[in-house]
C-alpha positions as CSV (number, residue, x, y, z in Angstrom):
1,M,6.2,12.8,24.8
2,K,9.6,11.9,22.8
3,K,8.8,12.9,19.0
4,L,9.8,10.9,16.1
5,R,11.9,12.8,13.9
6,V,10.8,12.4,10.1
7,A,11.9,13.5,6.7
8,V,10.1,12.9,3.4
9,I,11.6,11.9,0.3
10,G,9.4,12.8,-3.3
11,T,7.3,16.0,-2.6
12,G,4.8,15.3,-5.5
13,F,1.3,15.0,-4.3
14,W,1.5,11.9,-2.0
15,G,4.7,13.0,-0.6
16,R,3.4,16.3,0.3
17,N,0.1,14.3,1.8
18,H,2.8,12.8,4.1
19,A,4.3,15.8,5.2
20,R,1.1,17.1,5.9
21,V,0.0,14.5,8.3
22,F,3.5,14.1,9.7
23,K,3.2,18.1,10.7
24,E,-0.3,17.5,12.3
25,L,0.8,14.0,14.1
26,E,1.4,14.7,17.8
27,E,3.8,12.0,17.8
28,T,5.9,13.1,14.9
29,E,7.9,16.3,14.3
30,L,8.7,17.0,10.4
31,V,12.4,18.2,10.2
32,A,13.2,17.8,6.2
33,L,12.0,17.2,2.9
34,C,13.8,16.1,-0.6
35,D,13.1,16.6,-3.9
36,R,15.5,16.0,-7.1
37,N,13.5,18.9,-8.7
38,A,14.6,22.0,-6.6
39,E,11.9,24.2,-7.0
40,K,9.6,21.6,-5.9
41,A,11.9,20.8,-2.8
42,R,11.8,24.6,-2.0
43,S,8.0,25.1,-2.5
44,A,7.1,22.3,-0.2
45,A,9.8,23.0,2.5
46,K,8.5,26.7,2.6
47,Q,4.9,25.2,3.0
48,F,5.6,23.2,5.8
49,G,8.6,25.1,7.6
50,V,11.6,22.8,7.2
51,K,14.5,22.3,5.5
52,A,14.8,21.7,1.9
53,Y,17.1,19.0,0.4
54,T,17.9,18.1,-3.2
55,N,20.0,15.3,-2.5
56,S,18.8,12.5,-0.1
57,G,22.3,10.9,0.5
58,K,23.0,14.6,2.0
59,M,19.9,14.5,4.0
60,L,19.9,11.0,5.3
61,K,23.4,11.8,6.8
62,G,21.6,14.3,9.5
63,K,21.9,12.8,12.8
64,D,18.2,14.6,13.3
65,I,16.4,12.3,11.5
66,D,14.9,9.1,12.8
67,A,12.7,7.9,9.9
68,V,11.6,8.3,6.3
69,S,8.9,8.2,4.2
70,I,9.8,7.6,0.8
71,C,7.2,8.8,-1.8
72,T,9.4,9.1,-5.2
73,W,8.4,7.3,-8.6
74,S,8.1,4.0,-8.0
75,T,11.1,2.7,-9.9
76,K,13.2,4.9,-7.6
77,L,11.5,3.7,-4.6
78,A,14.0,0.7,-3.7
79,Q,17.0,3.0,-4.5
80,E,16.1,5.8,-1.9
81,A,14.6,3.3,0.5
82,L,17.9,1.4,0.8
83,K,19.9,4.5,1.2
84,A,17.9,5.6,4.3
85,L,18.2,2.0,5.8
86,K,21.9,1.9,5.1
87,T,22.3,5.0,7.2
88,G,20.2,3.6,10.0
89,K,16.7,5.1,9.5
90,H,13.6,3.8,10.1
91,I,11.3,3.6,7.0
92,L,8.1,3.4,5.3
93,V,8.0,3.0,1.7
94,E,5.3,3.7,-1.0
95,K,3.9,0.7,-2.8
96,P,4.8,-0.9,-4.8
97,M,8.1,-0.8,-2.6
98,A,9.9,-1.5,-5.5
99,T,10.6,-2.1,-9.3
100,N,10.8,-6.1,-8.8
101,A,10.8,-8.8,-6.4
102,K,14.7,-9.1,-6.1
103,Q,15.2,-5.3,-4.9
104,A,12.6,-6.1,-2.1
105,E,14.3,-8.9,-0.7
106,K,17.1,-6.6,-0.4
107,L,15.5,-3.9,1.5
108,V,13.9,-6.6,3.8
109,E,17.2,-8.4,4.2
110,T,19.0,-5.0,4.8
111,A,16.1,-4.0,7.7
112,E,16.4,-7.2,9.4
113,Q,20.2,-6.8,9.6
114,K,20.2,-3.2,10.6
115,E,17.3,-4.4,13.0
116,L,15.5,-1.1,11.6
117,F,11.4,-0.6,10.8
118,L,10.1,-1.3,7.7
119,S,6.9,-0.9,6.5
120,V,5.1,-0.4,3.1
121,G,2.3,1.9,2.2
122,F,-0.7,-0.2,2.2
123,L,-3.0,2.2,3.5
124,M,-6.2,0.4,2.8
125,R,-5.6,-2.0,5.6
126,F,-6.4,1.3,7.9
127,I,-10.0,1.7,6.5
128,P,-12.0,1.0,9.8
129,G,-14.3,-1.3,7.5
130,V,-11.4,-3.0,6.2
131,Q,-10.6,-3.8,10.0
132,H,-14.3,-4.8,10.9
133,I,-14.3,-7.3,7.7
134,E,-10.9,-8.7,9.0
135,K,-12.4,-9.2,12.6
136,A,-15.6,-10.8,11.1
137,V,-13.6,-13.3,9.2
138,E,-11.2,-14.2,12.0
139,D,-14.5,-14.8,14.4
140,R,-16.4,-16.3,11.5
141,A,-19.1,-13.9,12.1
142,I,-19.9,-14.5,8.4
143,G,-19.4,-18.1,8.5
144,N,-16.5,-19.9,6.4
145,L,-14.7,-17.5,3.8
146,V,-15.6,-18.4,0.5
147,C,-14.6,-15.8,-1.9
148,A,-13.5,-11.9,-2.4
149,T,-14.4,-9.7,-5.4
150,A,-12.3,-6.4,-5.7
151,K,-13.0,-3.9,-8.1
152,R,-10.4,-0.6,-8.5
153,V,-11.1,1.4,-11.5
154,S,-11.1,4.8,-12.4
155,E,-10.1,7.4,-15.4
156,W,-6.7,8.1,-16.8
157,P,-4.4,9.3,-13.8
158,E,-3.3,12.7,-14.2
159,R,0.3,11.4,-13.5
160,I,1.8,9.2,-16.2
161,G,3.4,6.5,-14.2
162,D,6.3,4.2,-14.4
163,V,4.9,1.2,-13.6
164,G,1.3,-0.3,-15.0
165,V,-2.0,-0.7,-13.3
166,V,-1.0,-4.0,-12.1
167,K,1.9,-2.7,-9.4
168,D,0.4,0.7,-9.2
169,T,-3.4,-0.1,-8.0
170,A,-3.9,-3.8,-8.0
171,I,-1.4,-4.4,-5.7
172,H,-3.3,-2.5,-2.9
173,D,-5.8,-5.4,-3.2
174,I,-3.4,-7.9,-3.6
175,D,-2.4,-6.8,-0.2
176,I,-6.2,-6.7,1.5
177,I,-6.8,-10.1,0.1
178,R,-3.9,-11.8,1.7
179,Y,-4.6,-10.0,4.8
180,L,-8.3,-10.8,5.0
181,F,-7.6,-14.8,3.9
182,H,-4.7,-15.0,6.4
183,E,-3.4,-17.3,3.7
184,E,-1.0,-17.2,0.7
185,P,-2.6,-17.6,-2.7
186,V,-0.9,-21.0,-4.6
187,A,-1.5,-20.1,-7.7
188,V,-2.6,-17.0,-10.2
189,Y,-4.5,-16.4,-13.8
190,A,-4.4,-13.2,-15.1
191,K,-5.4,-10.8,-18.4
192,T,-4.0,-7.6,-18.8
193,G,-3.6,-5.2,-21.5
194,S,-3.0,-1.9,-22.9
195,M,-5.9,0.2,-24.9
196,K,-4.3,4.0,-23.8
197,Y,-0.9,3.2,-22.7
198,K,1.3,1.8,-24.6
199,K,4.1,1.3,-22.7
200,F,2.5,-0.5,-19.5
201,E,-0.7,-2.3,-18.8
202,D,-3.9,-0.2,-18.3
203,Y,-6.4,-2.7,-17.4
204,A,-6.2,-6.4,-15.4
205,Q,-8.2,-8.8,-14.3
206,I,-7.0,-11.3,-11.8
207,M,-7.9,-14.5,-10.2
208,L,-6.2,-15.7,-7.1
209,A,-6.8,-19.3,-5.9
210,F,-5.9,-21.1,-2.7
211,E,-5.2,-24.2,-1.3
212,S,-8.1,-24.2,1.2
213,G,-10.4,-23.7,-1.8
214,K,-11.0,-19.7,-1.3
215,S,-10.4,-17.6,-4.6
216,A,-10.5,-14.0,-5.2
217,F,-11.1,-11.8,-8.1
218,I,-9.5,-8.6,-8.9
219,E,-10.3,-6.0,-11.3
220,S,-8.3,-2.8,-12.2
221,N,-7.8,-0.4,-14.8
222,W,-7.3,3.3,-15.7
223,L,-10.2,3.3,-18.5
224,T,-13.4,3.7,-16.4
225,P,-15.2,7.1,-16.7
226,Y,-15.7,7.3,-12.8
227,K,-13.9,6.1,-10.1
228,T,-15.0,3.0,-8.3
229,R,-13.2,1.4,-5.1
230,T,-15.2,-1.6,-3.6
231,L,-14.5,-4.9,-1.9
232,V,-17.1,-7.5,-1.5
233,V,-16.5,-10.5,1.0
234,T,-18.7,-13.6,0.7
235,G,-19.0,-15.8,3.6
236,S,-21.0,-19.1,4.1
237,K,-23.4,-17.1,6.5
238,A,-23.5,-13.3,5.2
239,I,-22.0,-11.0,2.5
240,M,-19.7,-7.8,3.4
241,K,-19.7,-5.0,0.9
242,L,-17.4,-1.8,1.3
243,D,-17.0,1.2,-0.4
244,Y,-13.3,2.6,0.1
245,I,-14.1,5.8,-1.0
246,S,-17.2,6.6,1.5
247,Q,-16.2,3.8,3.8
248,E,-19.4,2.6,4.0
249,L,-19.7,-0.9,4.6
250,V,-23.0,-3.3,4.3
251,I,-23.7,-6.6,5.9
252,E,-26.4,-8.8,4.5
253,D,-27.2,-12.1,6.2
254,A,-30.5,-14.4,5.6
255,K,-32.8,-12.1,7.6
256,E,-31.3,-8.5,7.2
257,T,-29.2,-6.2,5.7
258,M,-27.0,-3.8,8.4
259,Q,-24.8,-0.8,8.0
260,P,-22.5,-0.4,10.9
261,R,-22.1,3.3,11.9
262,Y,-18.6,4.9,12.4
263,P,-16.9,7.9,11.6
264,W,-14.9,8.3,8.7
265,Q,-11.2,8.5,9.4
266,E,-8.5,9.5,6.8
267,P,-6.3,6.2,6.4
268,L,-3.1,7.8,5.5
269,K,-3.2,9.6,9.0
270,L,-3.9,6.3,10.6
271,E,-1.1,4.4,8.7
272,L,1.6,7.3,9.8
273,Q,0.3,7.6,13.2
274,H,0.4,3.6,13.4
275,F,4.1,3.8,11.9
276,A,5.3,6.3,14.3
277,D,4.0,4.6,17.3
278,C,5.4,1.4,16.5
279,I,8.9,3.3,16.0
280,L,8.5,4.9,19.4
281,K,7.3,1.8,21.3
282,K,9.3,-0.8,19.4
283,K,5.8,-2.7,18.4
284,Q,5.4,-5.1,15.3
285,P,3.8,-2.9,12.6
286,L,0.8,-4.1,11.0
287,I,2.7,-3.9,7.5
288,T,6.3,-5.5,7.3
289,G,8.2,-5.5,4.3
290,I,7.6,-9.2,4.0
291,D,3.9,-8.3,2.7
292,G,5.4,-5.9,1.0
293,L,7.5,-8.2,-0.7
294,K,4.9,-11.0,-1.1
295,A,2.4,-8.3,-2.7
296,L,5.1,-8.0,-5.0
297,Q,5.8,-11.5,-5.9
298,I,2.0,-11.9,-6.6
299,A,1.6,-9.1,-8.7
300,E,4.5,-10.3,-11.1
301,A,3.3,-13.7,-11.3
302,A,-0.1,-12.3,-12.3
303,L,1.9,-10.3,-15.3
304,K,3.5,-13.8,-16.2
305,S,0.2,-15.4,-16.3
306,S,-0.8,-12.8,-18.5
307,S,1.9,-13.1,-20.7
308,T,1.8,-16.5,-20.9
309,G,-1.7,-17.1,-21.1
310,K,-1.5,-19.7,-18.4
311,V,-1.8,-20.3,-14.7
312,T,1.1,-19.3,-12.8
313,K,2.3,-21.3,-9.7
314,I,3.2,-19.0,-6.7
315,M,5.7,-21.0,-4.6
């Protein structure tokens, strides 16, 4: 079986996770790792038995690389992703994909021009419970979709980020709402602020409104003393509740409460396996660059709404 030869840029906690999964998958061959920090690059490369680089441009010149995972700081994602695309590499770029929507548009345009795969790291879509909910919404098993509520809160992260909580964490839920609703929001109203981190917002409440009348509410922060990751989807006939951490799904209707049983699966492994499979078999990925761009545009609209204190319309 032909294997996809991959490299990872960024060897922090998440970059090493990407490297580990690529090493484990039958579909992929990990060939190189890159980090600006030479010690980190050498350490990670030694751990996974591959070549280390501190200059991504030099690494990307190699003809032994088909695809690249970009796992750098958020403000460097677009820069590294564009380099990879320009050298003819397929890419999976971690969320939020870019610092702003203009950079994201450039990535989408470049990938289309060069006919390369561009996917974005919204791994929540690969959790089995999310797939179950999406099918139930599509089949109207819960009746007509009414609204959804997402909560993604936790203690202060160990790493000091270069974006706030909206683009770092709430963007996951923005993407999930788009995925489940099969519709783009037309307006957003948000409240954000900083209690501990003065450079960026560390809490956000975001309400999305849709032309069909549906709505969604997203709560995200770095202030809560324990980690919570939940999604509640309300239909006219049933309510579905998902715990992202345990992957437990509960379905409640007028007669009973059900809990479908399925084995816990690692979302990152499912995501990277799907990415490799799409490239090798030339299939359309579940998550495209357009999905990343749309989520980033909505996140920016939420930040604008918070700064103006008004509803922001989304074109």
